[in-house]
C-alpha positions as CSV (number, residue, x, y, z in Angstrom):
1,M,41.2,-6.5,2.0
2,N,41.7,-6.3,5.7
3,T,38.7,-6.6,8.0
4,K,36.1,-3.8,7.6
5,Y,33.6,-2.9,10.2
6,L,30.2,-2.1,8.6
7,F,27.9,0.0,10.6
8,L,24.4,-0.1,9.1
9,D,21.3,1.9,10.0
10,I,18.1,0.0,9.9
11,D,15.1,2.0,8.6
12,G,15.6,3.3,5.1
13,T,19.0,1.5,4.9
14,L,18.8,-2.2,5.7
15,V,15.1,-2.3,5.8
16,G,12.7,-0.5,3.5
17,Y,9.8,1.6,4.6
18,D,7.6,-1.5,4.0
19,S,9.5,-2.9,7.1
20,K,11.1,-5.6,5.0
21,M,14.8,-6.2,4.3
22,P,15.5,-6.9,0.7
23,E,16.8,-10.4,-0.1
24,S,19.8,-8.8,-1.8
25,A,20.7,-7.0,1.5
26,L,20.6,-10.3,3.4
27,A,22.8,-12.0,0.8
28,A,25.3,-9.1,1.0
29,L,25.5,-9.2,4.8
30,N,26.1,-13.0,4.8
31,A,28.7,-12.8,2.0
32,A,30.6,-10.0,3.8
33,Q,30.8,-11.9,7.0
34,K,32.1,-15.0,5.1
35,N,34.8,-12.7,3.7
36,G,35.8,-11.8,7.2
37,H,34.1,-8.4,7.6
38,K,32.0,-7.5,10.6
39,V,28.4,-6.3,10.4
40,I,27.0,-4.1,13.1
41,I,23.5,-2.5,13.4
42,A,23.6,1.3,14.1
43,S,20.1,2.3,14.8
44,G,18.0,4.9,16.7
45,R,15.8,2.0,17.8
46,S,16.3,0.6,21.2
47,R,17.2,-3.1,21.4
48,S,13.6,-3.8,22.4
49,I,12.1,-2.6,19.1
50,I,14.7,-3.9,16.6
51,Y,12.8,-6.1,14.2
52,P,13.0,-9.7,15.6
53,D,13.1,-11.2,12.1
54,L,16.1,-9.0,11.3
55,L,18.0,-10.3,14.3
56,A,17.0,-13.8,13.5
57,A,18.2,-13.6,9.9
58,V,21.7,-12.3,10.6
59,D,24.2,-13.1,13.3
60,F,25.3,-9.5,13.8
61,D,28.7,-8.8,15.3
62,G,27.4,-5.9,17.3
63,I,24.5,-3.5,17.9
64,I,24.5,0.2,18.4
65,A,21.0,0.9,19.7
66,S,19.1,4.0,20.9
67,G,21.1,6.3,18.7
68,G,24.4,5.3,20.5
69,A,23.2,5.1,24.1
70,C,23.8,1.3,24.1
71,V,26.7,-0.4,22.4
72,V,26.9,-4.2,22.2
73,C,30.0,-6.1,20.9
74,N,29.7,-9.8,20.4
75,G,26.8,-10.0,22.8
76,E,28.5,-7.9,25.5
77,V,27.2,-4.5,26.5
78,I,30.3,-2.3,26.4
79,F,28.7,1.1,26.9
80,R,25.3,2.4,28.1
81,S,24.1,5.9,28.8
82,T,20.9,6.6,30.7
83,I,18.8,9.7,31.4
84,T,18.0,9.7,35.1
85,G,16.9,11.8,38.1
86,D,16.4,15.5,37.8
87,T,17.6,15.4,34.2
88,F,14.9,13.0,33.2
89,R,12.2,14.9,35.2
90,G,13.3,18.2,33.6
91,I,13.0,17.1,30.0
92,V,9.6,15.4,30.7
93,D,8.4,18.7,32.2
94,Y,9.8,20.6,29.2
95,F,8.1,18.4,26.6
96,R,4.8,18.6,28.4
97,R,5.0,22.4,28.8
98,E,5.8,22.8,25.0
99,G,3.0,20.3,24.0
100,I,5.5,17.8,22.5
101,R,4.4,14.2,22.4
102,F,7.1,11.6,23.3
103,I,8.0,8.0,24.2
104,V,11.0,6.9,26.2
105,Q,13.2,4.0,25.3
106,S,15.0,1.6,27.6
107,S,16.9,-1.6,26.6
108,E,13.9,-3.6,27.8
109,A,11.0,-1.8,26.3
110,S,9.6,1.5,25.1
111,Y,7.0,3.5,27.1
112,G,4.5,6.1,26.2
113,E,1.8,8.1,28.0
114,P,-1.8,6.7,27.8
115,D,-2.9,8.8,24.8
116,F,0.3,8.7,22.6
117,R,-1.1,6.2,20.1
118,T,-4.3,8.2,19.4
119,I,-2.3,11.3,18.7
120,M,0.9,10.0,17.1
121,I,-0.2,7.2,14.9
122,P,-2.6,9.3,12.7
123,A,0.2,11.8,12.2
124,M,2.6,9.0,11.0
125,I,-0.1,7.6,8.6
126,K,-0.6,11.1,7.3
127,S,3.2,11.3,6.6
128,G,2.9,8.3,4.3
129,Y,4.3,5.6,6.6
130,S,2.8,2.2,6.2
131,K,0.4,0.7,8.8
132,D,2.7,-2.4,8.9
133,L,5.7,-0.3,9.7
134,I,3.9,1.6,12.4
135,D,2.5,-1.6,13.9
136,K,6.0,-3.2,14.0
137,S,7.6,-0.1,15.4
138,F,5.1,0.7,18.2
139,S,3.0,-2.4,18.9
140,D,5.2,-3.3,21.9
141,V,5.2,0.2,23.4
142,I,3.9,0.0,26.9
143,T,1.6,2.7,28.1
144,V,2.1,3.9,31.7
145,D,0.2,6.4,33.8
146,D,3.4,7.8,35.3
147,I,6.2,8.1,32.7
148,L,8.6,9.2,35.5
149,S,8.4,5.7,37.0
150,V,10.2,4.2,34.0
151,P,13.8,3.1,34.9
152,D,17.0,3.2,32.8
153,V,15.8,5.4,30.0
154,E,18.3,5.6,27.2
155,K,16.6,7.9,24.8
156,F,13.5,10.1,24.1
157,S,11.7,9.9,20.8
158,Y,9.4,12.9,20.3
159,Y,6.6,13.6,17.9
160,L,4.5,16.6,16.7
161,S,7.0,19.2,18.0
162,P,6.5,22.8,17.0
163,L,10.2,23.3,17.9
164,S,13.1,22.3,15.7
165,P,15.9,20.1,17.1
166,K,18.2,23.1,17.4
167,Q,15.6,25.0,19.4
168,I,15.1,22.1,21.8
169,S,18.9,21.8,22.2
170,D,19.3,25.5,22.8
171,D,16.4,25.6,25.3
172,N,18.2,23.0,27.3
173,D,21.6,24.6,27.3
174,G,23.1,21.9,25.0
175,K,22.8,19.2,27.7
176,F,21.3,16.9,25.1
177,Y,22.1,15.7,21.6
178,V,18.9,16.4,19.6
179,T,18.3,15.4,16.0
180,D,15.8,14.5,13.4
181,F,15.2,10.9,12.8
182,S,13.9,8.9,9.8
183,V,10.4,10.3,9.9
184,G,11.4,14.0,9.6
185,K,8.5,16.4,9.6
186,A,5.1,15.2,10.6
187,A,3.5,15.9,7.2
188,E,4.2,17.8,3.9
189,N,4.3,21.5,4.5
190,S,4.0,20.9,8.3
191,E,6.0,22.8,10.8
192,L,5.7,19.9,13.3
193,F,8.8,17.8,13.8
194,F,9.7,14.3,14.8
195,G,13.1,13.7,16.4
196,E,15.1,12.1,19.1
197,M,17.2,13.0,22.1
198,N,20.1,11.5,23.9
199,M,22.5,12.9,26.5
200,A,25.1,15.2,25.0
201,G,28.1,13.3,23.6
202,V,25.9,10.3,22.8
203,N,25.3,9.6,19.1
204,K,26.1,7.0,16.4
205,A,29.6,8.5,15.8
206,T,30.6,8.3,19.5
207,A,29.2,4.8,19.5
208,I,31.4,3.8,16.5
209,E,34.4,5.3,18.3
210,R,33.7,3.2,21.4
211,Y,33.1,0.0,19.4
212,M,36.3,0.4,17.4
213,A,38.3,1.2,20.5
214,H,36.9,-1.9,22.2
215,V,38.0,-4.2,19.3
216,G,41.3,-2.4,18.8
217,A,40.7,-1.5,15.2
218,P,41.4,1.9,13.6
219,I,38.6,4.2,12.6
220,S,39.8,4.0,9.0
221,D,38.5,0.4,8.9
222,S,34.9,1.6,9.6
223,I,32.2,2.1,7.0
224,A,28.9,3.7,7.8
225,F,25.7,3.3,5.8
226,G,22.7,5.6,6.4
227,D,19.9,7.6,5.0
228,S,18.6,10.2,7.5
229,G,19.2,12.8,10.2
230,N,20.4,10.6,13.0
231,D,23.1,9.1,10.7
232,L,24.8,12.4,10.0
233,E,27.5,12.3,12.7
234,M,28.5,8.7,11.9
235,M,28.6,9.5,8.2
236,K,31.1,12.3,8.9
237,F,33.1,10.3,11.5
238,A,33.5,6.8,9.9
239,G,36.5,6.0,7.8
240,F,34.2,5.8,4.8
241,S,30.5,6.5,4.4
242,V,27.8,5.4,2.0
243,A,24.5,7.2,1.6
244,M,21.4,5.3,0.3
245,G,19.9,6.6,-2.9
246,N,16.8,7.4,-0.9
247,A,18.8,9.4,1.7
248,T,18.2,13.0,2.6
249,Q,20.4,15.6,0.9
250,P,22.5,16.4,4.0
251,I,23.4,12.7,4.3
252,K,24.3,12.5,0.6
253,D,26.4,15.6,1.0
254,A,28.3,14.1,3.9
255,A,28.9,10.7,2.2
256,D,31.9,9.4,0.3
257,M,29.7,7.4,-2.0
258,I,26.0,7.2,-2.9
259,T,24.4,3.9,-3.7
260,D,21.0,2.9,-4.9
261,D,17.7,3.0,-3.0
262,V,17.2,0.6,-0.2
263,D,14.6,-1.3,-2.3
264,K,16.8,-1.2,-5.4
265,D,19.6,-3.4,-4.1
266,G,21.4,-0.4,-2.6
267,I,23.3,-2.4,0.1
268,Y,24.2,-5.2,-2.2
269,N,25.4,-2.9,-4.9
270,A,27.5,-0.8,-2.4
271,F,29.1,-3.9,-1.0
272,V,30.1,-5.0,-4.6
273,K,31.5,-1.6,-5.4
274,L,33.5,-1.5,-2.2
275,G,34.9,-5.0,-2.9
276,L,33.4,-6.3,0.3
277,I,31.8,-9.2,-1.5
């Protein structure tokens, strides 16, 4: 088999919602690399909040971070999109006006307004997400009095929104790519949403396109692995796509193959079935 480029979401794909990567997934990644394939993170997380133990365990060939706003190949940043100036100020004003809580992500850190933890963390706990996952995801978020002073913002992550991603996009004239992310709705039977926002034209699919062009490989050699809303574009775009058993139905519908759950050796079993290892 010629070299395949494996683009892997983190939460719900490489790492379970207990914030741990199964040993079988680690074995699969290492074996695939030994067989000449490339393994690349494709996450909504900014580089600053990718699990350090995950990065220490695997020598990844690349990182797609902040939902496609930052693309790294072999340690080199080959693309970066930021939200700046009046555009940045406008979406902050919009979120505040609509009562939507948010953090902003840069490559160096994530930033929130002073009260974001007291409002957002209880909602995530109510959603069933573990305290360990929440702590690992948000313990390094820096609170700032003036969010507009944050430089080089790559992405917004928003919480407790009464508006759907489509409504937010429509309200802003399609200037942004807005999607659900792994959390989904704030709670069962809730009409409050969690989601994320990049500039229009910035998502995991466009990031894969940029990465593959940089290395000079055809899109047909890319394989995407995902489970939730912000994976949908790359699932449709990649040469082949694999949905986790725990994936949402839209992701499963878009996939070429469905594997087992993340905590039931889903990555390892998919690599075997695809002949990667």
